[in-house]
N, C-alpha and C positions, 0 to 999 in steps of 0.2 A: 327573780334576779339571777343573773349569771355570776359565776365566781370571778373575783378579781383581787389583786393584791393592793388595790387602792386602800389607803389607810383611813379613810372616812368610815366612821362607825356604820355598820350595815343597816341599822334601823334608820339613821339619818340619810344615808345614801337612798334608801327606799323612798323616804319622803321627798328628797330632792328630785328623784326620778319622776315621781308623781307630779311635782311642781313643773318640771320641764315638759312633761306630757301636756299638762293643761296649757302651757304657753305655746307648745308646738301646734296644737290643733287650731288655736286662734291665729297663729301666724300663717298656717297653710290656708285657712279661710280667707284671711286678709290678702294673701298672694292670689287667690282665685278671684276675689272681688276686684282687685286691681286689673286682672286680665279681663274680666267682664266688662269693666269700664273701657279698657283699651280697645276691645273688639267692637263695642257698640256706640262709641261716642260719635256724635254728628254736630255739625254747626260751624260757625265762622272760625272758631279756633280749633277745628278738627285736628290738623296735623300736630300742632303744638301739644294739645291734650293727649292725643293718640301716643306720641313719643313719651310725654311725661307719665302717663299711666303704665307704660311699659317699663320705664326706668324704676318706678315704684315697685312693680312686680319683681324686677331683678333684684333690687335691694333687699326685698323681703325674702326671696328665694335663698339668698345667702344666710339670712337669719334662720330660716327654717333648717337648713343644713347644719349650721353650728349648733342649734338647740337639740336636734336629733342625735347628732354625734356625741354631744356632751352626755346626754342620757345613756347612750350605749356604752360610752367609755366608763361610766360609773356602775356598769353591770346590769342596766336596764333593758327592757325591750320597749320600743316605741310603736305606736299605732298611728301611722300617717295615711291610712286608707280613707277613701271618701266616706265610708261607713263610720269609721271612728271619728272623723272630723264632724260629720253631720250630727252625730250622737253627743259629742263632747264639747264642741265649740260654744262659747258664750256670746259670740258676736251675733248682732241682729242680722237677719237675712238681708241680702242686698236686693234692692228693687231691680228685677230683671226686665222691666218694661220701659226703662228710661233710656233716652238716646240724647237728650240736650246736654251740651258740655257742662253748664252750670249745675245741673242736677247731679251729674256724675261727680263733679268736684265736691259738692256738698256731701253726697253719700260716702264717697271714698274718704274724705277728710274725717267724717264722723267715725268710720271704722278704724282708721289709723289712730285717732285720738283714743279710742276705746282700748286698743291693744297697747298703746303706749302707757296708759294708765295702769293696766294690769301688770305691765312689765315693771314699772316702778314699784308696785306692791310686791312683785316677785323678788326684786333686789333685796328688800328688807326681809322677806321670808327665807331666802337663801342664807343671808348673813345670820339670821337667828338659828339656823341649823348648822352653823359653823363651816359652810362651804363658800369660802372666798372666791374660788374659781368660777362657780356658777354665778355668784353675785356679780363678778367682773363681766361674765358673759351677758348678763342682763343689763348691766350698766352700759355696755357698748351697744346692745340692741336698743336701749332707751334713747341714746344719743342718735342713732340712725333713724329710728322711727320719729323723733322730733324733727330731724332734718327733712324727712319725707313729708311730714305734716306741713312744715313751713313751705315747702316747694308747692304742695297742692293748695293749701289755704291762701297763698299769695294771689291765686286766681279769684278768690272771693272778695279780696280787699282792694282790688284794683279801682273801684269806683269811689273809694273813701279818701 
């Protein structure tokens, strides 16, 4: 941990930084999964899904940056390298052999839902550590992930 005049207890800050790191690697993984879908989608809805997946990646990129910067502001160091992400992320591997739009929608919506779930748990954990700022960051991230999930899932619900 780097020195800081932040008044959050050092032991709690360390735990919060660890929590932020756990969320960070999943967010980076989600960002890359959205780009994987963006680059490889094919089919009748190609253009719409290509644009949608890119907008998901952009929204998640903002969450990645906010999460990493919060950890560093608390005196932590983050590991956003591909090696760190591959070792630490809890997300399921994205299927790299799919091209069908519906298959990408299904795979990406599952990944978004998984990160949204862990983000809601992170809100509670940050609150229990007495860090309202980090809890607020996770609350905003949760809302954004839920919105992105809605945008993607709407493509699965069109026939109902």
